[in-house]
C-alpha positions as CSV (number, residue, x, y, z in Angstrom):
1,M,153.7,174.4,214.7
2,L,156.8,176.7,215.0
3,V,156.0,180.6,214.8
4,L,159.1,182.5,214.0
5,V,158.5,186.0,215.6
6,V,160.6,188.7,214.2
7,Y,160.4,192.3,214.9
8,D,161.9,195.9,214.3
9,I,160.5,198.0,217.2
10,A,161.6,201.9,217.0
11,D,161.0,202.5,220.5
12,D,163.5,201.2,222.8
13,R,160.8,200.5,225.8
14,R,158.7,199.1,223.8
15,R,161.0,196.6,222.4
16,D,162.4,195.8,225.8
17,R,158.6,195.2,226.8
18,L,157.3,192.8,223.7
19,A,160.6,191.1,223.9
20,T,160.1,189.7,227.7
21,F,156.4,189.3,226.7
22,L,157.6,186.9,224.0
23,E,160.0,185.0,226.5
24,G,157.0,183.5,228.1
25,Y,156.1,181.8,224.8
26,G,158.8,180.8,223.0
27,R,162.8,180.8,223.1
28,R,165.1,183.7,221.9
29,V,167.6,182.8,219.4
30,Q,168.5,186.0,218.1
31,E,168.1,189.5,219.2
32,S,164.7,190.2,217.5
33,V,163.9,186.6,216.8
34,F,161.6,184.5,218.9
35,E,161.4,180.2,218.3
36,C,157.4,179.6,219.8
37,F,156.3,176.2,219.6
38,L,152.4,176.9,219.9
39,S,148.6,175.4,219.1
40,L,147.0,177.6,216.7
41,Q,145.1,179.1,219.3
42,E,147.8,180.1,221.4
43,M,149.1,181.5,217.8
44,K,146.2,183.3,217.5
45,T,146.5,184.9,221.8
46,L,149.9,186.0,220.9
47,Y,148.9,187.5,217.7
48,T,146.5,189.8,219.2
49,Q,148.6,190.7,222.3
50,V,151.0,191.4,220.3
51,K,148.4,193.9,217.8
52,R,148.1,195.8,221.2
53,Q,151.4,196.2,222.3
54,V,153.2,197.7,219.2
55,K,152.5,201.3,217.1
56,P,152.0,200.1,213.2
57,A,153.4,203.1,211.7
58,E,156.9,202.7,213.7
59,D,157.1,198.8,214.0
60,N,157.4,196.0,212.3
61,V,156.3,192.1,213.8
62,R,156.1,189.4,211.1
63,F,154.6,186.2,212.3
64,Y,156.0,182.7,210.4
65,W,154.0,179.5,210.6
66,I,156.0,176.7,209.8
67,P,154.5,173.4,209.7
68,V,155.6,170.6,211.9
69,D,157.2,168.4,209.5
70,A,159.7,170.8,208.3
71,V,161.1,171.8,211.4
72,P,163.6,168.8,211.0
73,R,164.9,169.9,207.8
74,T,166.2,173.1,209.5
75,L,169.3,174.1,208.8
76,T,171.9,176.0,211.3
77,V,175.5,177.5,211.9
78,G,176.7,178.1,215.1
79,S,173.3,177.1,217.0
80,A,171.1,174.1,217.9
81,P,168.1,173.2,215.2
82,P,164.9,174.7,216.8
83,Q,163.6,171.8,219.7
84,A,160.0,172.1,220.9
85,P,160.0,172.2,225.1
86,P,159.7,169.4,227.2
87,A,156.4,167.9,227.5
88,V,156.4,168.0,230.9
89,Y,159.0,169.9,234.0
90,I,159.8,167.4,236.9
91,V,160.8,170.2,239.8
């Protein structure tokens, strides 16, 4: 499934740390928006790890779970539509 992670983090250091962390899970598509193609278990793990990094009284992080069949219906202007990463990488 596609998980859209959107955040507004008050502290620069926490925001940078979260962005760097999220780069390991998905593709940054805007300054505070990541598209992550994850299994249900990966999504739960990501949610748990993000909860540890933010301060709920100051920060706002949202996770939107988008069904796989909805991804092809995504409309974009100025960028490519969401695409799952390749199944394998050849090095």
